[in-house]
N, C-alpha and C positions, 0 to 999 in steps of 0.2 A: 414728479421731474419734468423739466421743461422739455418739449420736442424740439428735436433738433433740425435745422433748415439748413439743407446742402443746396448751396446755388454757385456756378460759376462767379467769380469776379468780371465785372465789367472791366473789361482792356482791348486795346486794338496795339498788334504788334505793329502794323503798318510792313514799310519795309525794312525796319531795323529791327534787328534781332534782340533779345534783351540780354543783359549782364549774368545774369542768373537763369537756372533751370530747374525742374522737379525731378531730376535724376539723382540717385542717391548711391551708395557704395553695392547693394545687394540689388535694387531694382529702382524704378521712378515711383516718388509718392510724395503728395502736396497736400495740405490742409485748404479746405473751402475759404476762398478770398485770396489764397497766396498765387493762384495764377488764372488765368481767365480761358475763355473757349477757344482763342486762336491760339493761345501758347500749348493747350493741349492738343490740338490738331497738327500745331507744328511738331510736338513730340511724336504721333502717330507716325506722320510724313518720314520723320529722321529714322524710326524704327523699321517702317517698309523699304526706306532708301539702303538701310543698313541689309536688311534681308535680300534686297536686290543684288547686291554686291556680293553676295554669298551664296547666288544661284536659286534663291527659295521662290518656288512658285505656287505654293500652298501655304494656307494661314488657318490655323485653329482659333478661336475666339469664344472665351469663358468669361463668367463673371461669378462674382460673390453678390451676398445680398444688401450690400450696404448703400448707401442712399446715394453717392454718386458714380455709382458701378453701371447702372443701364446706360446713362446718357454717354458715358466714355465708350461704352461698348457699341452704341449706334454711331458715333464718329468713328470708330474703328472699322466697321463694316463698311462706312460708307467710302472711307479712303481706300480700304482693300479692295471693294469690286471696283471702285473707280481707277485704279492703277493695273486691273487685269488679274489678279490673283485667284485662285479657286479657294473659295473660303467654306470651311466646315464651322457652324457658328452652332453653340449651345446656349440658347437665350434664356434657360431658366437657373435660376441661382444654383451653383454648385460649389463644392470644396476647389481648392487649389489642387489635392492631390488627385481629384478627379479630373482636373484639366491636363494634367502631366499623363493620365491616363489615354485620355483624347489624344494628344499630341502623338502618346507612343502608337496609338491601334492606327493614327493616319499616318504616322512614317512609315508603318509597315507596308501600306499600299504607296504612299507617295514621298519618297526618301527626303525630297528637297522641303521640308516642312519647317515653319516656323510656328511658335505658340505663343499668344498672348492672353493673358490674364489679366482681369482687370479686378484689382483686391487691393486692400491695404490691411491685410493681415488682422493683429491684436489691434490696431491702434482705433481710437476713439471713433463716434461715427461720422466724425467731421472731414475725416480723411479718405481720400483714395489714391489708386495707383496704379502701377502694372508691373507685371513680374514676365519675364520674357525667357523663351527657349529658342535654340537654333537647331538645324542638323546635326547631329540626330538626339532630341531632345535634352539638347544640353543647356542648362542654365548659364545665363551670362550676367555679369555685373562689371562694375568699372575695373579695369585692366584685367578682366577674367572672360576669357572667350575668345573666338576667331577674331583677327584683327583688332583686339583691345575690349571687345565687347562693348558694355555701355560706355567705355571712352571713346570709341568711334560714334557712337549713337550721338553723344554730347557734342563731337564735332561738326557732325551733320545737321544736329539742330542748330546751332550758329552759324552754319555754312549759309550760301545764297542757293545752294542747289535744291532744286524743286521736284517734287513727285510727280512724274509725267503721266496723264491719262494714256490708259493703254486699253484697247478691245479684248475681250474675251475672259472677262472677270465672270465666276461661277458661285452661287451659291446653294449649300445643304445644309439643313437643318437636323440636328440628331440630338439626342440623349441616350447615353450609353450607361445609364444608372444601372441597369439590371446585370449588364455585361461588365462593368468596373465591379460590380459584386462578387459575381460568380468568379472572374478572373483572380480577385484579392483572396476569396475562401481557398481557392484551388494552390495557390502561394503559400498560403499559411497552413495548408494541409490538415482545414476543417471541412468536413463535408455538412450537408444540409441536416438541420436537427441536431448535431454532434456535440454540443454544447448545452443541451437540455438537461435543467437542473441548477444551472448557474443564476445567479442573479445580479443585475446591474443597475446601477442609478447612473443614469447617462444626462450630464448637463452639457448642452451646445451653447450656452451664453447667447442664445437667439442668433447663433452664426449659422452660415448655408451648408455646413457638414452636418447638422442635425438630423434630418430625414433621412439622407445615404446611410449613415451607421446606425440609424433605427433600424432600417430594413435589413441591413446586413445582420444586425444582433438576433433580429426577429427571425430569419432564415435558418441560423443556427438553434433555434429553439429557446434563447434565453428569455428568462423571464425579466423585462424592461420597466423601471421607473423612469420616466423620461422627464427632465428640468428645464425649460429655457430651450424646447425643441423647435419652436416655429423661427424662422427667419426673420429678422426684424432689425432693418437697416438703422432704427433709433437705438439700437441697445439699449432698452429702457432702463436697466441697471447697471448701468456701466460699461467702460471698455471692454471687451470680449477678451479678456487675458486669463487664462485658466492659470497660469503660474504666478500670478500677483497675489499679494497677500491676503487671505480672507475671501478672496472670489468664487471658491469651492466651499464654504461653511455651510450653504444651505444643502449640497449635496452630500456631504460628511454627514450631516444632522440627520438629511432623509434614510441615510443606512442604516441609522439606529444602532441597534444590539444586534441586527441581522449578519449574515455572513455576505452581503452583497457587496461587489466591487463599486468602486466610484472610477468614474471616466470624465473628464473633461475635455473641452477642445475649444478654440478659438473662433474667431470669424471668419477665419475661411479654412479651418480644419485641419491645417498643416502643424498645428503645436497640440500637444497632448498631455494630460496628465492622469497618474494611475493613484488610487489608494482605497481604502474601507472607511468604516468608522471610525478609525483611528486616526484619520488626518491624511495629507497627502504625502506620497513617497517622492524622494527625489529622483530626477531622470537617471542617474548613474546607478541606483539602485533598482528602480522599476525596469530599467532595460536588459538586465540579467536575464531573466526568462526570454527575452525578445530576441536577445543575441545568442542564447543557446540553439534558438531554434535557426538563425540566421547562417549560424557557423557550420551546423551539422552536415557533416560529409567532406567539410574540406579536406583536401588534399595535402595542403599547407598550412603553415602558421597563420589563420587569417588576420588580416590589417582591420582595426575599427579604429575610424576617429574619434577623438573626444574634444570637446572644448577646455577652456581654461577653468572652469568654473567647476568640473568634476572632482570629486574627492578622492584621496588616494587610496581610501578603504573598499570605494567601490572600484576602482582601477585594481585593486590587487585582486577582487574577485574574477574580474574580467581574466586577468593571468592563469587563475586556477582553472578557468574554463579551456585553458590553452589559446586563448586571444592574445594578439601583440597591441597593447593600447598605442595610440599614436597621438600626442599633442599637435592641436592646431588649432585655428583663430576660428571666433565666430565669424558666422556670414554664409547664408543658404548657398548662394553661387558659387561662392570660393569654396566650401566643403566639397560639393559636387564635384566642381573642376578637380580638386585633389585626389578625391577618392578616383575618380576616373583616371588620373596618372599612376595611381599606384595600383588601381584594380582592388581596392577595400572592398570589403563585404560589407560594411554597413559603417555608420556613424552617428555619434548621440551627442546631443546639445543640452546642457540642463536646462534651458529655456521650454524644453519640451518638444524640441523635434528630433525626428528618428529619421534614419536614411539608409535607403536599402539597395545592393545592385539586383536588376531583374534583368532577366534573359527570357526572350521568348523569339523564335525563329529567326536565330542567329543576331539578334539586334539586342544589345546590352545597355542599360540606363541606369544611371544613379539618381536616383530623386526619393522623395517622401512620398509614401503610402499610407496613408493612416488605418485603412482598414485591415492591411498584412501586420500592423503594428499590432493594433488593437487584438486581433484574432490571435496573433502569436501568444500574447500575455493572456489571453484567457484559455487558451489552449492549454498552458501550461498550469493555470489554477485549475483545470478540470483535472490534470493528470495528478495534481498535488495539492490537496486541501490545506496542507500547511504551509503552502508557498507565502502569503501574508506573514506568518510567524516568522519565517526564516527572514524575510526583508526587513520587517519592523525590528528585529533583532540586530539586524547589521545599521539600520539607519539610527536607533537608539544610540548607539556608539559615535555619532556623529552631530554636532550642531551645525546647524546652517541657518543661515538668515534669510535665504530666500533671494532673488532679486529684489533690489530696492531701488528704485528710480526717484531721483530729485531734481526738480528743475529749478533753475537758477533766473535770475532777473536778465541774463543775456548771456550769448556766448563767452562774451569776455570774463565776466564774472564765473561763470561756470569752469572756466581754464585757471584762473586762481584758485577757486575753491579745489579742483582736483590735483594742484599741486601740491596744495594743504594737505590734501589727504596721501598723498605720496610721500611727503615731506615726515607723516606720521609713521609712516612704515619704516622708512628709511631709517630714523632716529630709535626702533626699535630693533634695529640689526638684522631686517628682514631682507632675503633674497628679493630683488625686483628684475623681473625678466620682461622685454618687451619684444624678443624674437626667439622661435624654436631653434634647437640646435641645428637645423639646416637653413637658418638665416632667413626664415619666412616671418615676417610681421604680423603679430599677434593683434595688431589694432587696438591695443590696450595695455595694460601694465598688469602681469600675472605677480602677486606677492605671495612669499612663502615662507614659514620657518619650523623648524624641527621635522621636515619632510622634504621628499622631492618627488615633484611631478612627472619628471622625466623616466626615473626609474620605475615608478609606478608600483613601487613596494608598496605593505602598510609600515607605518612608523611604528618605530621601536617603545613609545611612551604615547601618552594623551596629550601631552603639551605640545599641541602643534597647531598651526593654523594654514591655510591658504586662502588665496581670494584673487578676485579680478575686479579690476577697477577701466572703466572706458567711459567715453562719451557717446551718446545716443547717435546714430547716423541718421535717422528718421523723424527725430523730433526735436525742436529746439530748445537748445541750454539746457539738456538733460545729461546728468552724469548716473550711470549704471555702477552698482555696488552688489558684488556677493561674497560672502563670505563663509568658510566651514571652519571648524575647530574641533580638535579632538575631544575637549571639554567645554561641557555647556556655559560655565561661569567665566571661562576663560572668554570663549566666543562671544557671549553678552557684554563683556567690559569693552571687547574691541569694536562691537557694534555701538555702543553708547560712546564711546571717544570720538568715533568716526560721524555721529549725529551732531555731538557737542560741536566739533568742528563745521558741519554745514550749516548749523543754526546761526554760526557767526558771520555766514555769507547770505541769510535769511532765505535759505532754501526751502522749497515746498515740496512734502512728499506726494507723487502721484502713481495712479496706477502704472 
């Protein structure tokens, strides 16, 4: 496989702001060649101006291991110190969930802390970007967060307001990996050596989270078979998305006929999949033991958010555990913001994102912590050796396509293709919904027939399907499709029909 070369596009903004920018719905993200170093510097300036407007005096800076991250981190460090901020820097590649922990710990000392995480998550090697938190460790997105979140940042980016040099900037370099592991083990109720006897195949897909997850599992006494554990920003075996079809085949094969659990994670470690030698579980079912741990001891009916792809059988199992499932849109920043508004205990996306409500020393945050998720699952497996049998018995009752991504020639062609796909479901007399009962935009369309996701009860028969269709917010001209069905033949027929429609638009399937 040819190595990827990451270089900023040569460009000069001069005194004129460009009409476009790298800001997306959940974060900022761009591909090599799309934006030059002046645009990236301006983005960082806009983020810091936004922070100043919120009273921020401290900035945490972290990065993942992808090719463009180190240069963006250097630019962010230079700008933050020049503007007089107190900077807490972790220079080594770490996971995004580790970065949230750093912001959490720093906020306990310095309440006015902003966090900048340099990452492009599961995207291919040529991408880079930034995820942002503001006090108190609150993720922001477009129209999400104080003063509109990234919408305010976009306004500043295109304005002529400059970031002024200020005295007093300080730098502290840290690495909280050991503390992050100890905190997560305690939060998951797992002590050192407590999971001895378990076997795990860990496939990190060359992302930055591999070493820290390995260290946590090793501390718990687990026998680990590592795959693609060394961070490599080239991602030599492809885009680091464990939820993509076939990406975990090597790990599943490595589990063989053993009792080993399979765990996969993405480029920045905030996306997880679970399985064993039989394959990879859907997040709706894999989350069941994690949620049991999260809601244990709740004094009232705990609220747990789910995205439109979660199948109704999984939701019915959540209800049996005393959970109130609540439908919400995809989007990391938006989900965490809604968790905060509802004080939800957790949230789950079928893409492999698990969110937790975490409290320490009076500070409550809503964010991903992959170690808590992993250790909660493995703790449940340690207590119940038949856990995989139970989860697979549930999953075998449901057909899922997994998330399938198709790239079109242009955004215009993508939109026409999406209209044709939705027309197919409308012609089948399916229910098409684009917002929740509370009027929240789902940023896509939920399609269903023979069941009701809002009610979250198991369908009366197997002749049902549900799905979610949307355009990608961080990739060009991409349609994302996810369909579940109660009957495999029924589900495969629908998938085949959708693929046939997309072929008419010369769509290309991508990771």
